[in-house]
MDTraj code that builds the backbone (N, CA, C; nanometers):
import mdtraj as md
import numpy as np

residues = "UNK UNK UNK UNK UNK UNK UNK UNK UNK UNK UNK UNK UNK UNK UNK UNK UNK UNK UNK UNK UNK UNK UNK UNK UNK UNK UNK UNK UNK UNK UNK UNK UNK UNK UNK UNK UNK UNK UNK UNK UNK UNK UNK UNK UNK UNK UNK UNK UNK UNK UNK UNK UNK UNK UNK UNK UNK UNK UNK UNK UNK UNK UNK UNK UNK UNK UNK UNK UNK UNK UNK UNK UNK UNK UNK UNK UNK UNK UNK UNK UNK UNK UNK UNK UNK UNK UNK UNK UNK UNK UNK UNK UNK UNK UNK UNK UNK UNK UNK UNK UNK UNK UNK UNK UNK UNK UNK UNK UNK UNK UNK UNK UNK UNK UNK UNK UNK UNK UNK UNK UNK UNK UNK UNK UNK UNK UNK UNK UNK UNK UNK UNK UNK".split()
xyz = np.array([
    [0.1023, -5.4008, -7.4583],
    [0.2086, -5.3365, -7.3790],
    [0.2271, -5.1937, -7.4296],
    [0.2452, -5.1115, -7.3167],
    [0.2727, -4.9534, -7.3421],
    [0.4051, -4.9212, -7.3522],
    [0.4484, -4.7858, -7.4208],
    [0.5770, -4.7461, -7.4471],
    [0.6794, -4.7839, -7.3164],
    [0.6363, -4.7752, -7.1809],
    [0.7097, -4.7872, -7.0822],
    [0.7535, -4.9494, -7.0404],
    [0.6426, -5.0037, -7.0597],
    [0.6667, -5.1516, -7.0509],
    [0.7609, -5.2258, -7.1569],
    [0.7236, -5.1727, -7.2703],
    [0.7966, -5.2331, -7.3740],
    [0.9895, -5.1943, -7.3780],
    [0.9732, -5.0547, -7.3404],
    [1.1244, -5.0060, -7.2809],
    [1.1842, -5.0835, -7.1947],
    [1.1021, -5.1344, -7.0833],
    [1.1683, -5.2053, -6.9650],
    [1.1947, -5.3292, -6.9921],
    [1.1181, -5.3972, -7.0872],
    [1.1476, -5.5554, -7.1341],
    [1.2509, -5.5297, -7.2029],
    [1.2939, -5.4312, -7.3021],
    [1.3996, -5.4263, -7.3780],
    [1.5205, -5.4236, -7.3131],
    [1.5257, -5.3149, -7.2436],
    [1.6407, -5.3007, -7.1300],
    [1.6824, -5.4117, -7.0395],
    [1.5852, -5.5135, -7.0119],
    [1.6005, -5.6389, -6.9116],
    [1.6710, -5.7364, -7.0012],
    [1.6057, -5.7460, -7.1204],
    [1.6667, -5.8695, -7.2330],
    [1.8059, -5.8024, -7.2560],
    [1.8063, -5.6817, -7.2790],
    [1.9593, -5.6553, -7.3525],
    [2.0744, -5.6463, -7.2219],
    [2.0240, -5.6270, -7.1057],
    [2.1150, -5.6271, -6.9925],
    [2.1299, -5.7759, -6.9432],
    [2.0242, -5.8447, -6.9714],
    [2.0579, -5.9762, -6.8748],
    [2.0581, -6.1037, -6.9665],
    [1.9943, -6.0788, -7.0919],
    [2.0126, -6.2287, -7.1987],
    [2.1078, -6.2165, -7.3084],
    [2.1767, -6.0955, -7.3301],
    [2.2653, -6.1188, -7.4482],
    [2.4265, -6.1594, -7.4035],
    [2.4348, -6.1957, -7.2982],
    [2.5668, -6.2202, -7.2765],
    [2.6121, -6.3899, -7.2855],
    [2.5437, -6.4240, -7.3682],
    [2.5664, -6.5662, -7.4241],
    [2.6805, -6.5671, -7.5167],
    [2.7761, -6.6842, -7.5319],
    [2.8671, -6.6767, -7.6609],
    [2.7825, -6.7425, -7.7795],
    [2.8215, -6.6934, -7.8622],
    [2.7760, -6.7226, -8.0185],
    [2.7840, -6.8743, -7.9844],
    [2.6706, -6.9304, -8.0639],
    [2.6708, -7.0840, -8.0769],
    [2.7392, -7.1756, -8.1506],
    [2.8594, -7.1398, -8.1606],
    [2.9294, -7.2039, -8.2743],
    [2.9432, -7.3699, -8.2731],
    [2.9139, -7.4381, -8.1639],
    [2.9044, -7.5546, -8.1393],
    [2.7798, -7.5970, -8.2552],
    [2.6614, -7.5546, -8.1862],
    [2.5417, -7.5671, -8.2716],
    [2.5638, -7.5590, -8.4051],
    [2.6091, -7.4271, -8.4693],
    [2.6166, -7.4160, -8.5892],
    [2.7154, -7.5173, -8.6644],
    [2.7970, -7.5468, -8.5987],
    [2.9075, -7.6848, -8.6511],
    [2.8134, -7.7946, -8.6775],
    [2.7206, -7.8033, -8.5863],
    [2.6425, -7.9317, -8.6021],
    [2.5257, -7.9316, -8.7218],
    [2.4762, -7.8146, -8.7340],
    [2.3798, -7.7787, -8.8032],
    [2.4441, -7.8001, -8.9417],
    [2.5796, -7.7766, -8.9742],
    [2.6476, -7.7533, -9.0821],
    [2.6434, -7.9295, -9.1122],
    [2.6886, -8.0003, -9.0322],
    [2.7208, -8.1307, -9.0622],
    [2.5952, -8.2173, -9.0580],
    [2.5027, -8.1646, -9.0123],
    [2.3825, -8.2567, -9.0236],
    [2.2991, -8.2165, -9.1437],
    [2.3036, -8.0955, -9.1964],
    [2.2627, -8.0750, -9.3062],
    [2.3789, -8.0605, -9.4205],
    [2.4434, -8.1331, -9.4353],
    [2.5741, -8.1125, -9.5171],
    [2.5437, -8.0957, -9.6564],
    [2.4242, -8.1960, -9.7025],
    [2.4017, -8.1885, -9.8483],
    [2.3390, -8.0593, -9.8970],
    [2.2467, -8.0097, -9.7811],
    [2.2076, -7.8954, -9.7969],
    [2.2855, -7.7614, -9.8193],
    [2.3731, -7.7958, -9.7527],
    [2.4868, -7.6615, -9.7530],
    [2.5689, -7.6694, -9.8670],
    [2.5865, -7.7841, -9.9218],
    [2.6730, -7.7790, -10.0237],
    [2.6293, -7.6945, -10.1402],
    [2.4782, -7.7066, -10.1423],
    [2.4243, -7.6575, -10.2642],
    [2.3926, -7.5177, -10.2576],
    [2.4429, -7.4518, -10.1445],
    [2.4229, -7.2913, -10.1157],
    [2.5726, -7.2670, -10.1748],
    [2.5342, -7.1501, -10.2268],
    [2.6360, -7.0534, -10.2960],
    [2.6680, -6.9579, -10.1941],
    [2.7927, -6.9172, -10.1679],
    [2.8383, -6.8389, -10.0719],
    [2.7676, -6.8479, -9.9357],
    [2.7740, -6.9654, -9.8843],
    [2.7044, -6.9609, -9.7608],
    [2.8024, -6.9429, -9.6584],
    [2.7335, -6.8855, -9.5344],
    [2.8080, -6.8482, -9.4151],
    [2.7021, -6.8436, -9.2818],
    [2.6742, -6.9625, -9.2597],
    [2.5748, -6.9353, -9.1595],
    [2.6218, -6.8866, -9.0172],
    [2.7202, -6.8507, -8.9991],
    [2.7987, -6.7942, -8.8563],
    [2.7978, -6.6450, -8.9080],
    [2.8663, -6.6020, -9.0190],
    [2.8381, -6.4754, -9.0466],
    [2.7003, -6.4222, -9.0867],
    [2.5968, -6.5013, -9.1353],
    [2.4663, -6.4337, -9.1561],
    [2.3787, -6.4331, -9.0466],
    [2.4023, -6.5175, -8.9636],
    [2.3321, -6.5345, -8.8102],
    [2.4215, -6.4167, -8.7174],
    [2.5216, -6.3954, -8.7186],
    [2.5822, -6.2871, -8.6594],
    [2.5421, -6.1482, -8.7106],
    [2.4989, -6.1416, -8.8319],
    [2.4654, -6.0018, -8.9047],
    [2.3119, -6.0011, -8.8291],
    [2.2379, -6.0840, -8.8493],
    [2.1119, -6.0863, -8.7914],
    [2.0943, -6.0419, -8.6349],
    [2.1810, -6.1141, -8.5523],
    [2.2209, -6.0769, -8.4018],
    [2.2485, -5.9410, -8.3855],
    [2.3461, -5.9089, -8.4580],
    [2.4131, -5.7697, -8.4689],
    [2.3305, -5.6460, -8.4658],
    [2.2476, -5.6868, -8.5977],
    [2.1503, -5.5867, -8.6414],
    [2.0388, -5.5498, -8.5138],
    [2.0234, -5.6403, -8.4313],
    [1.8941, -5.6304, -8.3453],
    [1.9773, -5.5778, -8.2111],
    [2.1068, -5.6117, -8.1924],
    [2.1697, -5.5759, -8.0535],
    [2.1754, -5.4450, -8.0953],
    [2.2408, -5.3762, -8.2006],
    [2.2849, -5.2686, -8.2305],
    [2.1475, -5.1436, -8.2596],
    [2.0124, -5.2171, -8.2758],
    [1.8818, -5.1328, -8.2643],
    [1.8539, -5.1137, -8.1315],
    [1.8823, -5.2411, -8.0543],
    [1.8467, -5.2156, -7.9152],
    [1.9395, -5.0920, -7.8282],
    [2.0826, -5.0703, -7.8922],
    [2.1426, -4.9994, -7.8119],
    [2.0790, -4.8319, -7.8247],
    [1.9960, -4.8310, -7.9451],
    [1.9603, -4.6812, -7.9566],
    [1.8668, -4.6768, -7.8477],
    [1.7527, -4.7826, -7.8141],
    [1.6604, -4.7564, -7.6913],
    [1.7440, -4.7257, -7.5707],
    [1.8519, -4.8192, -7.5495],
    [1.9163, -4.7942, -7.4282],
    [1.9729, -4.6673, -7.3939],
    [2.0211, -4.5929, -7.5029],
    [2.0964, -4.4652, -7.5140],
    [1.9763, -4.3741, -7.5350],
    [1.8554, -4.3759, -7.5441],
    [1.7207, -4.3008, -7.5766],
    [1.7370, -4.2383, -7.7003],
    [1.7976, -4.2831, -7.8095],
    [1.7988, -4.2367, -7.9404],
    [1.6982, -4.3186, -8.0186],
    [1.5892, -4.3369, -7.9975],
    [1.5041, -4.4045, -8.0929],
    [1.4795, -4.3452, -8.2316],
    [1.4728, -4.2023, -8.2041],
    [1.4352, -4.1600, -8.3478],
    [1.5310, -4.1292, -8.4418],
    [1.6943, -4.2200, -8.3918],
    [1.7561, -4.1782, -8.4476],
    [1.7930, -4.3420, -8.5542],
    [1.7153, -4.4138, -8.5237],
    [1.7119, -4.5459, -8.5780],
    [1.7073, -4.5225, -8.7490],
    [1.8376, -4.5732, -8.8291],
    [1.8020, -4.5194, -8.9541],
    [1.6894, -4.6420, -9.0141],
    [1.6200, -4.5700, -9.1430],
    [1.5057, -4.6394, -9.1697],
    [1.5308, -4.7543, -9.2511],
    [1.6727, -4.7798, -9.3006],
    [1.7049, -4.9140, -9.3455],
    [1.7381, -5.0097, -9.2429],
    [1.7547, -4.9646, -9.1291],
    [1.7847, -5.0807, -9.0276],
    [1.6209, -5.1290, -8.9667],
    [1.5358, -5.0170, -8.9766],
    [1.3944, -5.0548, -8.9437],
    [1.3512, -5.1632, -9.0387],
    [1.3798, -5.1234, -9.1728],
    [1.3192, -5.2070, -9.2543],
    [1.3860, -5.3626, -9.2683],
    [1.5075, -5.3956, -9.2260],
    [1.5593, -5.5148, -9.1785],
    [1.4975, -5.5732, -9.1088],
    [1.4729, -5.4863, -8.9650],
    [1.4154, -5.5742, -8.8550],
    [1.2704, -5.6399, -8.8794],
    [1.2373, -5.6295, -9.0117],
    [1.0830, -5.6476, -9.0340],
    [1.0734, -5.7932, -9.0583],
    [1.1817, -5.8594, -9.0827],
    [1.1944, -5.9862, -9.1250],
    [1.2705, -6.0690, -9.0437],
    [1.2355, -6.1929, -8.9811],
    [1.3157, -6.2717, -8.9104],
    [1.4231, -6.3387, -8.9844],
    [1.5060, -6.4163, -8.9145],
    [1.6209, -6.4652, -8.9834],
    [1.5971, -6.5515, -9.0819],
    [1.4869, -6.6294, -9.1009],
    [1.4826, -6.7221, -9.1855],
    [1.4041, -6.6642, -9.3314],
    [1.3432, -6.5442, -9.2815],
    [1.2683, -6.4460, -9.4104],
    [1.3937, -6.3574, -9.4684],
    [1.4807, -6.3324, -9.3739],
    [1.5593, -6.2262, -9.4344],
    [1.6827, -6.3355, -9.5313],
    [1.7187, -6.4624, -9.4783],
    [1.8239, -6.5511, -9.5359],
    [1.7261, -6.6958, -9.5579],
    [1.6465, -6.6782, -9.6534],
    [1.5536, -6.7848, -9.6836],
    [1.6418, -6.9172, -9.7277],
    [1.7828, -6.8802, -9.7629],
    [1.8465, -6.9941, -9.8084],
    [1.8747, -7.1040, -9.6934],
    [1.8485, -7.0633, -9.5436],
    [1.8479, -7.1626, -9.4547],
    [1.7259, -7.2234, -9.4043],
    [1.6137, -7.1808, -9.4935],
    [1.4944, -7.2279, -9.4430],
    [1.4852, -7.3795, -9.3938],
    [1.5757, -7.4761, -9.4502],
    [1.5750, -7.5959, -9.4364],
    [1.5862, -7.6324, -9.2736],
    [1.6540, -7.5487, -9.2304],
    [1.6757, -7.5992, -9.0782],
    [1.5886, -7.5525, -8.9990],
    [1.4958, -7.4593, -9.0266],
    [1.4041, -7.3728, -8.9323],
    [1.3355, -7.4901, -8.8474],
    [1.2884, -7.5920, -8.9100],
    [1.1884, -7.7040, -8.8369],
    [1.2769, -7.7863, -8.7385],
    [1.4005, -7.7822, -8.7459],
    [1.4937, -7.8698, -8.6692],
    [1.5499, -7.7938, -8.5520],
    [1.5007, -7.6615, -8.5340],
    [1.6011, -7.5654, -8.4318],
    [1.5854, -7.6352, -8.2735],
    [1.4766, -7.7069, -8.2530],
    [1.4854, -7.7746, -8.1173],
    [1.6221, -7.8745, -8.0908],
    [1.6474, -7.9238, -8.1941],
    [1.7923, -8.0148, -8.1835],
    [1.9284, -7.9179, -8.1681],
    [1.9041, -7.8184, -8.1591],
    [2.0362, -7.7198, -8.1532],
    [1.9968, -7.6339, -8.0354],
    [1.9602, -7.6487, -7.9280],
    [1.9322, -7.5740, -7.8145],
    [2.0082, -7.4283, -7.8088],
    [2.1662, -7.4277, -7.8114],
    [2.1951, -7.2885, -7.7844],
    [2.1595, -7.2064, -7.9322],
    [2.1738, -7.2657, -8.0319],
    [2.1279, -7.1607, -8.1315],
    [1.9784, -7.1213, -8.1280],
    [1.8849, -7.2126, -8.1125],
    [1.7372, -7.1912, -8.0744],
    [1.7513, -7.0710, -7.9578],
    [1.8223, -7.0574, -7.8403],
    [1.7978, -6.9856, -7.7505],
    [1.8375, -6.8483, -7.7966],
    [1.9492, -6.8315, -7.8713],
    [2.0190, -6.7175, -7.9175],
    [1.9021, -6.6475, -8.0216],
    [1.8886, -6.7476, -8.1084],
    [1.7479, -6.7092, -8.2117],
    [1.6457, -6.6468, -8.1296],
    [1.5886, -6.7029, -8.0366],
    [1.4422, -6.6871, -7.9642],
    [1.4515, -6.5601, -7.8900],
    [1.5728, -6.5362, -7.8441],
    [1.6076, -6.4185, -7.7670],
    [1.6087, -6.2725, -7.8634],
    [1.7234, -6.2859, -7.9746],
    [1.7134, -6.2021, -8.0650],
    [1.5654, -6.1670, -8.1166],
    [1.4802, -6.2685, -8.1377],
    [1.3494, -6.2689, -8.2171],
    [1.2715, -6.1974, -8.1085],
    [1.2677, -6.2232, -7.9888],
    [1.1839, -6.1628, -7.8822],
    [1.2032, -5.9828, -7.9091],
    [1.3394, -5.9609, -7.8842],
    [1.3881, -5.8353, -7.9005],
    [1.3442, -5.7549, -8.0363],
    [1.3780, -5.8530, -8.1464],
    [1.3330, -5.7758, -8.2922],
    [1.1799, -5.7434, -8.2908],
    [1.0949, -5.8392, -8.2319],
    [0.9605, -5.8140, -8.2020],
    [0.9168, -5.6873, -8.0942],
    [0.9853, -5.6814, -7.9967],
    [0.9477, -5.5781, -7.9270],
    [0.9738, -5.4551, -7.9765],
    [1.0982, -5.4495, -8.0364],
    [1.1804, -5.2893, -8.0974],
    [1.0262, -5.2605, -8.2275],
    [0.9987, -5.3774, -8.2776],
    [0.8984, -5.3155, -8.3933],
    [0.7384, -5.2784, -8.3254],
    [0.7075, -5.3663, -8.2098],
    [0.5872, -5.3069, -8.1443],
    [0.5984, -5.1705, -8.1147],
    [0.7343, -5.1349, -8.0273],
    [0.7646, -4.9899, -7.9828],
    [0.7550, -4.9020, -8.0904],
    [0.8144, -4.8999, -8.2166],
    [0.7967, -4.8467, -8.3336],
    [0.6530, -4.8185, -8.3959],
    [0.5791, -4.9317, -8.3774],
    [0.4304, -4.9027, -8.4430],
    [0.3705, -4.8210, -8.3387],
    [0.4002, -4.8042, -8.2100],
    [0.3233, -4.7202, -8.1325],
    [0.3387, -4.5802, -8.1340],
    [0.4827, -4.5544, -8.2106],
    [0.5446, -4.3910, -8.1859],
    [0.5870, -4.3835, -8.3367],
    [0.5538, -4.2574, -8.3745],
    [0.6060, -4.2109, -8.5161],
    [0.7551, -4.1923, -8.4827],
    [0.8202, -4.1351, -8.6040],
    [0.9576, -4.1146, -8.5904],
    [0.9916, -4.0072, -8.4798],
    [0.8669, -3.9043, -8.4624],
    [0.9060, -3.7777, -8.3945],
    [0.8920, -3.8239, -8.2282],
    [0.8673, -3.9707, -8.2136],
    [0.8242, -4.0022, -8.0886],
    [0.7077, -3.9680, -8.0225],
    [0.6206, -3.9411, -8.0996],
    [0.4592, -3.9098, -8.0739],
    [0.4006, -4.0516, -8.0769],
    [0.2850, -4.0450, -7.9853],
    [0.1763, -4.1546, -7.9838],
    [0.1165, -4.1669, -8.1314],
    [0.1166, -4.2790, -8.2004],
    [0.0330, -4.2796, -8.2770],
    [-0.1196, -4.2855, -8.2839],
    [-0.1981, -4.2278, -8.3433],
    [-0.3427, -4.2294, -8.3091],
    [-0.4154, -4.3250, -8.4227],
])
top = md.Topology()
chain = top.add_chain()
for i, resn in enumerate(residues, 1):
    res = top.add_residue(resn, chain, resSeq=i)
    for name in ("N", "CA", "C"):
        top.add_atom(name, md.element.get_by_symbol(name[0]), res)
traj = md.Trajectory(xyz[None], top)
């Protein structure tokens, strides 16, 4: 995809796919279904961690929508390089079972798509907005 196609896709996803409520019912079921695993985790907060992951992506997307791509903080870009399970490996035990939690999976998938599009865009262009050669 080129710059314009990526921007259009990001804008479309941002404006049409991010209106879903947080998947609380699914996270509640995940915690129940994997109760033994969650007991072993210290400082576990699946809702907060997933919200943090989603918020990072939506916040970064807002830079695209407002035309401020060059202002995305480097730390934010670094965090975008990891998916949820890479960033929060303590939850890796649920990854293979996502199909059992359709609302959580849908939210994860849309945010993953946005995350990858943002990274694709940033790979094409350097910090000054020029095409990389």
